[in-house]
C-alpha positions as CSV (number, residue, x, y, z in Angstrom):
1,X,110.6,-86.0,31.7
2,X,107.5,-84.1,32.8
3,X,105.1,-84.5,35.7
4,X,101.8,-86.1,34.4
5,X,99.7,-84.9,37.3
6,X,101.1,-81.8,39.1
7,X,98.5,-81.8,41.8
8,X,99.3,-85.4,42.7
9,X,103.0,-84.7,42.6
10,X,102.5,-81.7,45.0
11,X,100.6,-84.0,47.4
12,X,103.3,-86.6,47.2
13,X,106.0,-84.1,48.0
14,X,104.0,-82.6,50.8
15,X,103.6,-86.0,52.4
16,X,107.3,-86.6,52.3
17,X,108.1,-83.2,53.7
18,X,105.5,-83.6,56.5
19,X,106.9,-87.0,57.5
20,X,110.5,-85.9,57.4
21,X,109.8,-82.9,59.6
22,X,108.0,-85.1,62.1
23,X,110.6,-87.9,62.1
24,X,114.0,-86.4,61.4
25,X,114.2,-83.9,64.2
26,X,117.6,-85.0,65.6
27,X,119.3,-84.7,62.2
28,X,117.3,-81.9,60.4
29,X,120.0,-79.3,60.9
30,X,123.0,-81.5,59.9
31,X,124.4,-81.7,56.4
32,X,122.7,-84.2,54.2
33,X,120.2,-84.8,51.4
34,X,116.8,-86.4,51.0
35,X,116.8,-87.2,47.3
36,X,119.6,-87.9,44.8
37,X,117.5,-88.2,41.7
38,X,115.4,-85.3,40.4
39,X,112.1,-84.4,42.0
40,X,110.3,-85.8,38.9
41,X,111.2,-89.4,39.9
42,X,108.7,-89.2,42.7
43,X,106.2,-91.2,40.7
44,X,105.4,-94.8,40.1
45,X,108.5,-96.7,38.8
46,X,110.0,-100.1,38.6
47,X,113.1,-99.4,40.7
48,X,114.0,-97.7,44.0
49,X,117.7,-97.2,44.6
50,X,119.4,-96.9,48.0
51,X,123.0,-96.0,48.7
52,X,124.1,-96.0,52.3
53,X,124.4,-92.2,53.0
54,X,125.6,-89.1,51.3
55,X,129.4,-88.4,51.3
56,X,131.0,-85.5,53.0
57,X,130.5,-83.0,50.1
58,X,126.9,-81.9,50.9
59,X,126.7,-78.1,51.2
60,X,123.2,-78.0,52.6
61,X,121.4,-79.3,55.6
62,X,118.6,-81.9,55.5
63,X,116.2,-79.1,56.4
64,X,117.4,-77.1,53.4
65,X,117.1,-80.2,51.2
66,X,113.4,-80.5,52.3
67,X,112.8,-76.8,51.4
68,X,114.2,-77.5,47.9
69,X,112.0,-80.5,47.6
70,X,108.9,-78.5,48.6
71,X,109.8,-75.9,45.9
72,X,110.1,-78.5,43.1
73,X,113.8,-79.3,43.4
74,X,116.1,-81.0,42.9
75,X,115.9,-80.8,39.1
76,X,119.3,-82.5,38.7
77,X,120.5,-86.0,39.4
78,X,123.4,-86.3,41.7
79,X,124.7,-89.4,39.9
80,X,124.9,-87.5,36.6
81,X,125.1,-83.8,37.3
82,X,127.3,-83.2,40.3
83,X,131.1,-83.1,40.8
84,X,132.0,-85.5,43.5
85,X,135.7,-84.7,43.5
86,X,137.5,-85.0,46.9
87,X,141.1,-86.1,47.4
88,X,141.0,-87.1,43.8
89,X,139.6,-84.9,40.9
90,X,136.8,-86.2,38.7
91,X,134.8,-84.7,35.9
92,X,131.1,-84.2,36.6
93,X,129.4,-87.6,36.9
94,X,132.6,-89.5,36.6
95,X,133.2,-90.5,40.3
96,X,133.4,-94.3,40.5
97,X,130.1,-94.5,42.5
98,X,128.4,-92.4,39.8
99,X,129.9,-94.5,37.0
100,X,128.7,-97.7,38.7
101,X,125.1,-96.3,39.2
102,X,125.0,-95.4,35.5
103,X,126.4,-98.7,34.4
104,X,123.9,-100.6,36.4
105,X,120.8,-98.8,35.5
106,X,121.8,-98.2,31.8
107,X,121.5,-102.0,31.6
108,X,118.3,-102.3,33.6
109,X,116.2,-99.4,32.3
110,X,115.7,-97.2,29.2
111,X,116.6,-94.1,31.2
112,X,118.7,-94.2,34.4
113,X,117.6,-90.7,35.2
114,X,114.1,-91.9,35.8
115,X,115.2,-94.2,38.7
116,X,114.2,-92.8,42.1
117,X,117.5,-92.7,44.0
118,X,118.3,-91.8,47.5
119,X,120.2,-93.2,50.5
120,X,119.2,-95.3,53.4
121,X,120.5,-92.6,55.8
122,X,120.0,-89.0,54.8
123,X,122.8,-87.6,57.0
124,X,126.1,-87.0,55.2
125,X,129.5,-88.1,56.4
126,X,133.0,-88.4,54.8
127,X,133.4,-91.9,56.3
128,X,130.5,-94.3,56.8
129,X,132.4,-96.0,59.6
130,X,131.5,-93.0,61.9
131,X,127.8,-93.6,61.4
132,X,125.4,-95.2,63.9
133,X,123.9,-97.1,61.0
134,X,121.0,-98.9,62.7
135,X,119.9,-95.9,64.7
136,X,120.0,-93.5,61.8
137,X,118.5,-96.0,59.4
138,X,115.6,-96.5,61.8
139,X,115.2,-92.7,62.1
140,X,115.0,-92.3,58.3
141,X,112.9,-95.3,57.4
142,X,109.5,-93.7,58.0
143,X,110.4,-91.2,55.2
144,X,111.4,-94.1,52.9
145,X,108.1,-95.8,53.6
146,X,106.3,-92.7,52.2
147,X,108.5,-92.6,49.1
148,X,108.1,-96.3,48.5
149,X,104.3,-95.9,48.7
150,X,104.6,-93.2,46.0
151,X,107.0,-95.1,43.7
152,X,105.6,-98.6,44.3
153,X,108.8,-100.2,43.1
154,X,108.9,-103.8,42.0
155,X,112.6,-104.0,42.8
156,X,114.7,-102.2,45.5
157,X,118.4,-102.0,44.7
158,X,121.1,-101.2,47.2
159,X,124.8,-100.5,47.2
160,X,126.4,-102.6,49.9
161,X,125.2,-105.0,52.6
162,X,124.2,-102.5,55.3
163,X,121.3,-101.2,53.3
164,X,120.5,-104.6,51.9
165,X,120.2,-106.2,55.3
166,X,118.1,-103.4,56.7
167,X,115.6,-103.4,53.8
168,X,115.4,-107.2,53.9
169,X,114.5,-107.1,57.6
170,X,111.9,-104.4,57.1
171,X,110.2,-106.3,54.3
172,X,110.6,-109.8,55.9
173,X,112.9,-110.9,53.1
174,X,113.9,-114.5,52.5
175,X,117.5,-115.7,52.9
176,X,119.9,-113.7,50.7
177,X,121.3,-115.6,47.7
178,X,124.8,-114.6,46.7
179,X,126.3,-114.6,43.3
180,X,130.0,-115.0,43.3
181,X,132.5,-113.2,41.1
182,X,135.0,-115.8,42.3
183,X,134.9,-118.4,45.1
184,X,134.1,-116.7,48.4
185,X,133.7,-113.3,46.9
186,X,130.1,-112.2,46.1
187,X,129.4,-109.5,43.5
188,X,125.6,-109.2,44.1
189,X,122.9,-110.8,46.1
190,X,119.1,-111.0,45.9
191,X,116.2,-111.7,48.2
192,X,112.5,-112.1,47.8
193,X,110.6,-109.6,49.9
194,X,107.0,-109.3,51.2
195,X,104.5,-107.7,48.9
196,X,106.0,-109.4,45.8
197,X,109.0,-107.1,45.8
198,X,112.6,-108.1,44.9
199,X,115.7,-106.9,46.6
200,X,119.0,-106.6,44.8
201,X,122.2,-105.9,46.7
202,X,125.3,-104.9,44.7
203,X,128.7,-104.9,46.3
204,X,129.5,-101.4,47.4
205,X,132.1,-99.7,45.0
206,X,134.2,-98.7,48.0
207,X,134.9,-102.4,48.5
208,X,137.0,-102.4,45.3
209,X,134.3,-104.2,43.4
210,X,133.2,-102.3,40.3
211,X,130.0,-103.0,38.6
212,X,130.6,-104.5,35.1
213,X,128.6,-105.8,32.2
214,X,128.7,-109.4,33.6
215,X,127.1,-108.3,36.8
216,X,124.4,-106.3,35.0
217,X,123.7,-109.2,32.7
218,X,123.3,-111.6,35.6
219,X,120.8,-109.2,37.3
220,X,118.9,-108.7,34.1
221,X,118.5,-112.4,33.7
222,X,117.4,-112.8,37.3
223,X,114.8,-110.1,36.8
224,X,113.6,-111.5,33.5
225,X,114.7,-108.5,31.5
226,X,116.4,-110.5,28.8
């Protein structure tokens, strides 16, 4: 996957770096990551994916992540090319979160690596429960607005309800409509956003709810991809 217009790409990256440096002061020097997909996904695309935040395995600070972005990195995709082993050992790209991302977008796109993927909160943590979610999400959102302006997604997809609710509020989304895997247990939700965008929220893998072909097929039908 190449970059069609290098000069435009450089301007897009520069806009992200400039906004991040202006907005993320309190967290620039903590461990975290700006982008989970490759740098080449910073172009117009159908989907924009948001997890909640990086796990505790990040080895660089957000500032270092910005430096990499400014120099044409990352060239890898965290959902495919990284080892997310922790207390349990996994092969590269085989952590449950990585598998779920690949399962979802293999069903929705011709190439999951082309999906621009990041997290609502750029700061890493081993446990999301220790995050000040609303405060940190608000801090990071100005950077997301720049990326969304670049990608111009038709659909924003989130893992979990924290990211879903935040995006819905920012885009004045309508009431969420849940789809139940069984009575009282939703597997995914959707909402119609302002600017003709759609929001999909898939139950977070940490909640013992793995993405499967049935969920993917339901989302495809909702999006008119079948």
